[in-house]
C-alpha positions in Angstrom: 174.2 67.0 120.7 170.9 67.0 118.9 168.2 64.4 119.4 168.8 63.0 115.9 172.5 62.5 116.9 171.5 60.8 120.1 169.2 58.4 118.2 172.0 57.7 115.6 174.5 57.0 118.5 172.0 54.6 120.1 171.5 52.7 116.8 175.2 52.0 116.7 175.5 50.7 120.3 175.8 47.0 121.0 172.6 45.3 122.0 173.7 44.9 125.6 174.4 48.6 125.9 171.0 49.4 124.4 169.4 47.2 127.0 171.3 48.9 129.8 170.2 52.3 128.5 166.6 51.0 128.3 166.8 49.8 131.8 168.2 53.1 133.0 165.5 55.1 131.2 162.7 52.9 132.5 164.0 53.3 136.1 164.3 57.0 135.5 160.6 57.2 134.5 159.5 54.9 137.3 161.2 56.9 140.0 158.5 59.6 139.7 155.6 57.1 139.6 153.8 56.9 143.0 152.4 53.4 142.3 155.8 52.0 141.4 157.4 53.6 144.5 154.6 52.2 146.7 155.2 48.7 145.2 159.0 49.0 145.9 158.3 50.0 149.5 155.9 47.1 149.8 158.5 44.7 148.5 161.2 46.1 150.7 159.0 45.7 153.8 158.2 42.1 152.7 161.9 41.3 152.2 162.8 42.7 155.6 160.2 40.4 157.1 162.0 37.4 155.5 160.1 37.3 152.1 162.2 36.4 149.1 161.7 36.7 145.4 162.6 34.2 142.7 165.5 34.5 140.4 163.1 35.0 137.5 161.3 37.8 139.3 164.6 39.5 140.1 165.7 39.3 136.5 162.4 40.6 135.3 162.6 43.5 137.7 166.2 44.3 136.5 165.2 44.0 132.9 167.8 41.3 132.1 167.7 37.9 130.4 169.7 34.7 130.6 171.2 35.9 127.3 172.4 39.1 128.9 174.1 37.1 131.7 175.8 34.8 129.2 177.0 37.7 127.1 178.5 39.4 130.2 180.7 36.3 130.9 
């Protein structure tokens, strides 16, 4: 499949699927970023120590919105 075909396919996807793809591509890029990995390790350590995050922060980290949740219902 050519890159042009991939782009054409993406254009025809429902918005929710495009957001899912964007989230996947973003996490794929971040997985090689030492700063991002260090931040994730910091947060994991904080959570193990009893720290929590807000619903809004969790949604931001996952790249989802209230609209995404409503559409999934």
